[in-house]
Each structure stands twice: as C-alpha cells, then as structure tokens.
N, C-alpha and C positions, 0 to 999 in steps of 0.2 A: 493261260493266254487270255481268258475272258476278263480277269481282273485288270490286266494291262490295258485292254481295250476300254474297259469302264473308266479307268483313270484318265487315259488320253481323251476320251469323250467328255468327261466332266471338266477337264482343264480347258479343252478347246472351246466348248460351248460356254463355260463360265467366263472365260476371257472375252469372248464375243459379246456376251450380255453386259459385262463390265464396261467395255468400250462404248456400247450403245447407251448405257446408263450415264456414263460420264459425258457423252456428247449432249444428252438431254439436260443434265443437271449441273454440269461444270463448264464445259467448253462453250456451249451456246449462250449461257448467261454472261460469261466473260466477253464473248464477241459482241453481244447486244449492248454491253455497257460502253463500248468504244464509239468514237465518232462514226457517222454513217459510212464514209468511204472505207474506213478500216474494218467496220462490221461486214460490209459487202465483200471486200477483198479477202478477208479471213474466211468467210463462208464459202466463197468460190474456191479458194485453195483447199479447204477441208473437203469440199465436195469432190474435187479432182482426186485428192489423195485417198480418201476413204472410199470413194466411188470405184477406185481401181482394186481395192483390197477386199471390201466387204462381200461382193458377190461370191468370191472364192471361199471366204470364211463361212458364209451362210450355207452354201451347198456342201462344204466339207462337214460342217456341224450336223446337217441333216443326214448325210451319208453315215456318219459315225453313230448317230442315234439309231438309224435303221439297222446298222451292223450289230449294235448292242441288242436290239430287240430280236433280231434273227438268231444271234448266237446264244442269247439267254432266254429263248422262248419257253424253255421248260422250267425256268426258275420263276420265282415270284417277281412281280413288278412289271410283267410284260404289258399289261393293260396301261399302266402309267407311262411306260416307254412309248407305246403306240399313241397315247394322247399327247405326250411331249412332242413326238414327231409330227403329229397333226398340227400342233400349234406352231412348230417351226415352218411347216408348209404354209400356214396362214400368214406368218410373218414375211415369207418370200413373196407370196401373192400380193400382200399389202405393199411391199416394197416396189414391186414391178408396176403395179397399177396406180399407186398413189404418190410414192415418194420419189422414185427414179425420174419420172417426167419433170418434176420441179427441180430436182438436183441437176439434171442434164441441161436445163436452161440456166440455172444459177451458176454453174461452173464456167460458163463462157462469158458471164457479165464482167464488165469493168465499170468504174465510176462513170465513165463517159457513155457506155452503151446499155446500162441497166434500164429496165422499163420503169415507168412511173410507179407501178404497183409492186415493186420488188420486195418491199417490207411485208406487204400482205401475203405475197407468195411464200416468203420465208416463214411467216407466222403460220400459214397453212401447213407447210412442211413440218414445223415444230409440233403442231397439234397431232398430225398423223404419227409423228415419231413418238410422242408420249404414249399413244395407244400401242404402237409396235413394241415399245419397251415393256409395257405391261404384259403383252403377250409373251415376249421373250423371258421375262422374269417368271411367269407362270410355267413356261416350258422348262426352264432350268430347275425350278422348284420340283416339278414332277420327275424330271430326270434324276436329280439328286436323291429324291425320296425312293425312286425305283431301284437305284443302285446301292442303297445303304441297307 
C-alpha cells in the first residue's frame, strides 16, 4: 500500500511542478511575445483557468506528501519528506500572499479595463512565480530522493 501511495504522490506532485514550470518557461514567454491585447487576454484566461485548479492541486500534493511522511515514518527519507512538505507549505504561503492577489486582479481585466501598470503587475507576478517554481523543484527533488 505504501508503494502505491508513493507512486501517486510522485506523479501528482511531479505533474504540478511540471505545469508550474511550463507556465514560467513556456506559456508566459509565448503570451509575452503576442501583441499587448492578446498577451493580457491570454494571461487573464490562464489566471481564471489555473486559478480554479491549482489550489486543489497544491493542497492535494501537500496532503499526499504528509500521508507519505506519516505512513513511511519508520523508513528512511522521513526527514527529506518533512522538508519537502515544508517547502510545499512555503509555496502555498507564497501563492496566497504574493501571487493570488495579482492573479485575482489580472483575471478580471480586459483590454478596456486593465490598469496602466498591468505589465508591471504581470512582471512582478512572473518574478514571484520564478521563485515559487524554484521552491517547487526543490520540494519535488527532495520528495523523489526520499521515495527512491
């Protein structure tokens, strides 16, 4: 049973990290290369779509890592799992405090209603997101190391 939990945890967390990585290094560069209206509309749509899915994915990932840590507490790697869980908590806190407020504004903008500083706000979101991706990659690395 523990190995099934470990596989599910690795897949769920790995896919989440992959999505966030692709947002940072694939999707956003594509959107930023489009004309301003298209960039803004694409970011707003992505914010609505991913803003609905990612909170569930983040909390599910955290719960799975905690379950692995509890179920495997007598096996090696418990400290790595605890650290990975701590990094996932950090990513959730960063999201709530830094990224979600910008995303909540961005997802309501249209070319007609966006503020004058919309590009600066999206650039700030991107900078925070790069840091969050680094935290997530570190968490996933620790998770994979602990479970192998």
